[in-house]
Structures are given as C-alpha cells and as structure tokens.
C-alpha positions, 0 to 999 in steps of 0.5 A: 522548485526543489526536488522534494516539492516536485516529488510531493506534487508528482505524488499528489497528481498520481494519487489524484489520477489514481483516485479518479480512475478508481471512481470512474471504474466504480461508476462504470461497474455499478452501471453495467453490472448492477444498473445503478447510476452514481454521481461522482460525489456518491462514488467518491463517498462509496470509495472512501467507505470501502477504503476505510473498511478494508484499507486497515486490513491490507495495511496491517497485512502489509506490516506483518509481511514486512515484519516477517521479511525483516525477521528472516533477514535478521536471522540470516545475518545472525547465522552469518555472524555466528559462522564468523565467530572465532573459537578460543585456541587450545 
C-alpha cells in the first residue's frame, strides 16, 4: 500500500477512535453529572450539534492566530532584509 493511502487510513482510524472516545466521555458525563442516559446515536448527534456550533469559532480563531504569527515572521524577515541593504557610496 502506498504511503499516502496508509497515512490516510491511519488518520481516519485516529479520527474514529477520537470520536468514539469523545462520545463515550459525553455519555459518561451526562449520566454521572446530570442523570441523563443517552444512547450512542443520540450522543453522536449531540456531538455533531456542538461541533457545528462551536467548531467554526475555534477554527477561525486558529486562522487568526496563524495569520498573526505569519505577520510577525514577515516583519522580522523585512527587518533583516532592511539591515542587509547597502547604502550608496559617496
């Protein structure tokens, strides 16, 4: 199997495992803290709802953080390039 296909399968497996862990944690929390019993299907639906509501906020925040980091790095590069400029003789 090609490396790309292996990597993709591994990512899907990790994503599935992570989702399963989150759903189990969600079910356990609701049962223990709120005495609410949810089946797996209902918990997955709740997870999808919450992810759809808050996911874009965190995604956009991550983009803004990345943009700010890149802007700082570009500023540093520009400063170094300015320092390298040569002045005309005379």
